[in-house]
N, C-alpha and C positions, 0 to 999 in steps of 0.2 A: 664256443663255436661262433664264428662271425657269419653274419648274413648280409647279403647285398640287396638293396632295394632299387629296383629300376623304375625310373619315372620318365614317361614319354615327354617329348619336347612340348607338346600342346598343353599338358597339365602343368609343366614347369612354367611356361609363359603365363598361363592363367593365374597361377599362384602369385607371381610377382606383379601382374597387372592389378590384382585385388589389393595387394599391399600398397602399390603406388596410388591406386584410386583412393584408398582410405587416407593416405598421407595428404593427397591433394585436397580431399574433403575437409580434413582437419585444418589445413592451412587456410582454406577458404573461410571456414567458420571463424578462425582466429582473426583473419584480416577484416571480415565483414561483421564482426561481433556487434558493433554499435548499430549498423544498419539492420541486422536481424533482430536486435532488441527493439528498435523502433517499429519494425513490422509486427513483432509480437505484441507490443503494447497497443498498437492500432487495432489489431485483430481482437484483442481482449476487450477494448473499449467498444468496438462495433458489436460484439456479441452481447456485451452488457447493456447497450442502448437498445438493441433489437426488440426486447419485450415492450418497451415504451412505444416503439414504432408500431408494433402490432395492435396495441391498445388504441392508438390514435387512428389507425386505419379503420377500426370498427366504429369510432366516434365521429370522425369528420365526414360530412356528407360527400359522397363521391369518393370515399376513401379507398376505393379499389385501385386508384392510381397512387403509387407508393411515394412519389416525389414530394408532395406537400407534407404528409405525415412525417416522413424522414427528415425533411428540412426543419420542421417545427420541433421535433424531438431533439435534433442535434443542437439547434439554437438554444433550446431550454437547458440542456445539460451543460453546454459550454458556457452559457451565461451564468449559471449557478456557480460553476467552478471559478470563473473570473471574478464574480462578486465575493466569493469566499477569500480568494487571494487578496483582493483589494481591501478587504476589511481586516483580515488577520495579520498580514505582514506589517502594515504601518503600526498596528497596535503593539506587536511584539517589539518592533524597533523603538517606538516611543517609550515603552515601559522599561526597556533595557537601558536606554540612554538616561532616562530619569533616575533609575536605580543607581547606575554607576556614578552619576553626578551627585547624588545625595549620600553615597557610600561613606565618605569621610565623617559627615555629621552623625550618621547612624552608628558607626563603630565608636565614635567619640562618646555618644550617649551611653552605649552599652558598657564601655570600658572605663567610664568616668570614675566609678567607685571601686574599681578593682586595683587596689594598690599592690596586690601580689604580683602583677605583671612585671613591675620594675625589679622586685625581689627575685623573680624567676630569671630575669635577664642578668642580674648581678651575679647569680650563681654560675653563669657561663662567661662572666667577664664582660657583659654588655651593659654599658651605662645608659640610663634613661630609655629603656627598652620600649616603653609605651609611646614616648614621643617619636622614636624611630619608626614604629609601626604606623603611626598616624601620618608621618611624612611620606612613607612609602605608598600608603593608600591614597593620599592626596595626589601624589605624582602619577599613580596609575589612573586615577579618575580623570585628572586633567588631560593626560596624554590620550586616553581612550576617546573622550568627547572631542578633543581637537583633531584627532586622526581618523575619526569615524568616516567623515566625508571622503578623505583621500583614500582610505582603504576600500571604500565602496567603488571609487573610480578605478582603482587598480584591478578590481574584479569585473570590469566591464567586458573583457574578452570572454571570461567564463560565462557571464550572464548572457552575452550575445549568443554563444554556442547553445546554451540551454534554451533560449527563446527560439532559435532556429530549429532545433530538434522538436520543440513543442509545436511550432507551426506545421512542421512536416507530419507529425503524428496526427494533428487535427485534420489536415487535408486527406491523409490516407484513411483515417477513420470515416470521414464523410464519403469518400469514394467507395469504401467497402460497404457502407450502409446502402448507398445508391445502386451500385452495380453488382454487389456480392450475390444477391439471390438469383438474378438472371444468369450470372456466370456459373453458379453452381448447377442450375437447371441444365444449361448447355453442356456442362461437364458430364453430368450423369447420363445425359442422352447418348453419349458415346459408348456407354457400358450397358445399354438396355439388354443386350444378349448375354451378358455375364451374370451367372447365377449368384455370384457372391456380392455383386454390386448393391442390391437392396440391403443386405446385412451390413455392409460397410457404411452405407448411408445412414442406416438406423443407429449405428454406433456413434457416428459423427454428430448426429442430431442429439443423441443423449448427452454427449460431452458438451455440446453447446448449451443444452438445457441446464447442465450442472453449473456451468460458469454463470449463466443468467440468474439462476436461483441463488447462488452464493452472493453475487453482487447485490441483488435485491434485498436479501436478508441482512447483509453487512451494512448497507445504506440505511435500512430501517432502524437497526440497533444504534448506528451512529447518530441518526436524527433524534432518537429518544434521549441519548446521552447528551447531545448538544443542547436540546431544549431544557433538560433537567438542570444542566450547568448554568444556562442563561437565567433561569428562574432563581436558582440558589444565589448566584452572584448578585442579582438585582436586589434580593431580600437583604443580603449582607451589606450592600451599599447603603441601605437605609439604616442599618444597625451601626456599622463602623465608620460611616461618613465619607467613603471614597466615591469617585464618580460612578454613577449608574451607567454611563456610556460604555463601561468595560464589560458589561454583561453579555452583549451580543458577540463581540470579538472573542471573549474567553469561551463562550459556548461553541463557537465555530472551531476554536482550537481543539477542544476535547472531542468534538464530533469528527473532525478530520483525523486526529490521532487514533480515534477508535477504529478506523479502517485498517490499522496495522494489527495483524493477528496476535493473539496471546497477551502481549504486554503493552499494546498501544494505548488502551484506556488508562492504565496506571501511569504511563509516561505523560500523557496529556493532562491528567489530573494533577500530577506532581508539578508539571510546568506551570499550570494555572495557580496552584498553591504558592509557588515561589514568586510569581508575578504579583499576586495579592499581598504577599509578605513585604514587597517593596513599599506598599502603601500602609499596611498595618500587619504587625506580627500576629496579632490575635486573629485577624481575618484569614491569613494564610494557614494558621493552625486549624481553625474551624473548618476551612474548606478541605484540608487534607483528611481530617476525620470523616467529613462527609463522603469524600471520594472512596475511602476504604469501605465504608458501609455500602455505598452505591455499587461498587464493583462486586460485592457479594450477591447483591440482588440481581445485577446484570448477568453474572456467570451462572446463577442457579435458577433464575426464573425467566428473565427477558430473552437472552440468547437461545436457550433450549426451546422456548415456546415459538419464537419467530423462525428459527432455523431447523425446527424438528423435521421438516419435509425436505431438507437439503441433503447433504452428502453423508451425514452421520458417521464421520470419521472418528476413530479413537484418538484420545488426547496425545498418545505417544506418536501416532502417525502425523498429527497436526504439528506438534513441536519439532519432530524430525524434519518435516517438509519445510517449515519456516526456517529452521537452522540452515539447511542446505541452500534455500533461496537467498537468505541474507548473505552468506559467504560467496555465493555465485554472482548475484546482481544487486546486492545492497537492499535498500528500502523497497524498491520495485519488486525484487525477488521475494521479499517477505510477503508482499500483498498478493502476488499471483501464485505463491507456492501452494496454498490450500486448494484453489480450483484445479491446479495441475494434478495434485494428489487425487482429487475427486475424479478427474478424467482417467487417471491410471486405474482407479478402482473400477470404473466402467469397463475399461479394456479387459481387466482380469475377470470380471463377472461375465462379460460376453464371450470370452475365450472358454471359460468353464462351461457355459451353457452350450457352446458349439460342440465341445467334446461330448457333452451329455446327449445332445441331439444326434450326433454321429453314432454313438453307442446304441441309441434307441433304434436308429435306422438299420444298423447291422443286426440287431436282435430280431427286428421284423423280417428281414431278408432270410435269416436262418430259420425262423418259424415257418415261413412259406415253403 
């Protein structure tokens, strides 16, 4: 038996207006994706820097005025970031060019006594296989070193876009630090009569606290990692005879990579081990063994101790959040995925407590 459903014109129009609105919103997000990402990064940095601003407000005489502490905190953080980039990038470039340039000699020394290479090539009809390998490596090395500068120039456009976005992020972060608190106070004044406003404000403050604690803990763990690497590489330079000047750049590399959740410390340690292997195979192997041991200490003692008062998310949630973040926004997504997951946890906890409070209120009313 068929049934007919009657829908009035008003409901029909509302339904399609909702569908149209969702489509327009999705299109807006798609078109403004880069801009929204820049705003999100700026907000994340502003929240991360705000604890340092609060500390400086209490330390600096006349700190009730927020402008001076905010400016000092901002300059300090940006200065540290610029110093890290200025030290790390040239070191990686120099070591890479050095390695590629010495690659033919290195492979030649390794394969000098391996007569089986020619025999292996002969089995497939390739004569003088070892000599052909050396010629290919020499050609690659020469072309890489010769074309390095031109490849860098060809990337000027992408580098320019990156720096433009970076400058925009820095400016937005500074403005959020300066004007954000007063704007939020003015915003919440408009909802003084709303009973839910204090609850929403409390949730937002908890979420900001989660981000700040996560950033503080992650930076502390990264600092310890970087200092340990610097010390170990310096000691190894005395043993294996390479330049002690590599200690600080390599420490910065592991410290920065440590900020990437889950696998960042291993990636940074492996990268340093490879760079050390360019100078000495034994140094690279020794550092790789060190990083395996250190990662066990970091995962079981350092990180739990420092971040015990943080979000306390299960490993499954952390890995899932990082995976989604990587596939959505790449490296930046991986870094912000965990604090976002912590904010979601706050929302779930507050929603559950709200339901519990409402049930308690209903019980009291029934009892009366």
